[in-house]
N, C-alpha and C positions, 0 to 999 in steps of 0.2 A: 504494500500500500504506500503511495507516495506521501512524503512528508510535506507539511504545510510550507508555503512560501514564507520566507522570513518577513516580508512586508505585511502579510496578512496578520501574523502574530503581533508585529510591532503596532499595527493599527489598533488591534483589540486592546493591547496593553495601554496605548494612549487613551483610548476610550474609557478604560477602567480608571485611569488616573483622573479623568474628567468627571468621574462619578457615575458612569454607565454601569448599573448593577448587572445587566445581562451580558456584559462583555466577557466576564469570566466564564459564564456558561457556554458562550460561543467559542471560547478559547480552548476548552478541553478537547473537543474533537480534532482540533488542528494540531495539538501537541501530544495527543494520547499515545500514538505509535512511538514517538521519540521517548516519551517518559517510560513507556513499557519496555523498550529496548534498554534504556538506562537501568531500570529496576532489574531486568533479567540479568544484566551484566553484574550488578551488585550481588544478586542472589547466587550466581555461579561461584562467587568467592566465599559464600557462606557454607556451613556444614550441610550435608544432604538432608538432615532431618529438621531443618529450620522450620519453625511454625508460621513464620510470616511469608506469604506468597507475593510474587511480583505485582500482581493486580492490587493487592491490599496496600503494598508499598506505594504504588502510583497514586492510589486514592488518598492515602494519608498525606503524602507529600503535596498533592494538589490542594487538598483542603488547607494545609498549613500555608501554602503559597497564596491562596486567594482569600485567606482570612484577613484580619485587620491589617491593612496596608500591604498585603503580600503581593498580589499580581500587579497592583498599581505601582509598586516599587521597582519593578523590572523595566528597563529601558527598551529592550528589544529581545528577539528570540534567543540570541546567545546568552544574554544576561539572565533571561528567564530560566534557561537550561542550567546555567551556573547556580542559580538560586535553588533549582530543583535538586541538583546534586548535593548541595549543602543540606537541604531539608531531608533527603533520603539518608545521608550520613547520620544526621541527628536522630532520625527515627530508628535506624539500626542500632546505634549506640545506646539509645534509651531502651530499646528492646533487650539488648544484652544485659544492661544494668538491672532491668526489672526481672529478667530470668534468673540472674545471679542472686538477687535479693530473695526471690521465691525459694530458691534452692539452698540459700545460705552457703554460697561459695561453691555451688555445684559445677558441673562440667563447663569447660571454657568454650566459648564460641571463637572459632579461628577463621582468619582471612589470609589468603596467600598474597604476598606482595612480590613474589619471585618474578612473575612475568612482567609486571609494570615497573616496579622499582628495583628489582634485582636484590631484594632483601629477604633474608630468612632469619629466624631466631638464632641465637648464638650456638645452639645445639643442632641447627639444621632444621628445626621444626617450623611449622607455619606460624605466622605471627597473629597475635590476638588483636581484634578490632579495637578494643579499649586501649591497648598499648599504642597502636597507630594514632588513635584520636588524641591521646596525651602527647605523643611526639609532635603531632601537627600543631597542637596548642603551644608547645614550647618553641617550635619553629616560627610560629606567628609572632611570638614575643621578640624573636631575633630579626625576622624578616617576613612581614605580613604578605608581601607579594609572592615570595617563594611558597609560603603555606597555601595561598589561594591557588597557585599554579599546580601544586601537587593535588589539591582537591579537584581542580578542573580536569587534570589529566587522568588521575586514578579513578575518582568517583564519577565524574561526568563523562569520561571517555572521550574528551575533546582532543583533537590533534594539535600540533604546535601552532598552526595557522589560526585555528579557532581560539586557542588560548590567547594568542597575540591580539586577536580582535576583541575578545572579552575584556582583556586587561588594558587595551590601548597601548600595546608595546610592539616593538619590531620582532619578527620571528627570530632574528639573531639573538636578541636579548632573552627571549623565551628559551632558546636552546642552551644558552650559557647558564641561566638561572636554573633550568631543569637539571643540568649536570650537577650544579652545586647542591641543589636541594636533595637530589638522590643520594649523593655522597654523604651529606649530613645525616639524612635519615638512616642510611645503612649503618653508619657509625653509632648513631643514637639508639637504634633499635637492637643493635647487637651488644649493647651495654657499654659502649665506649664513651658515652656522654656523661 
């Protein structure tokens, strides 16, 4: 199914900013396939018995985005997808935290970063989503732009050109920052930080 033209999404986002309450309703069909692909990408990194399904993740993220100031805050399609990636990350992290609270330290939810970041745990194991979330928060304290870049590349699945457009940077800067962020995360997540 073809994805929406960026201009269509941008127009609806502008209408939402202007107070058109129906704009968000008309937005969902235009971005649903993209959000579903993003959610499926997230869920492939989760454990096989995860209780949250991609469709539920899409719906929770969309509701989070179109809630108070959500969709209206997005400037365009790329920015909306970046916000969706962040919302999905938050939902998954909250899901892990809730599950652990219920089980009082029960089984760990793991996400592999080997393919995207080239990072594994110090013992070669898959990394924990909460460890990644904490590391991204630490990276944001040092370099907010690099943290956003990792979020856009890993969680939103954007390529270098899309990240450059989303952040208003050159592709060369994105490539350089991506290399630095990956190296920092590799060191941090292996316990070298």
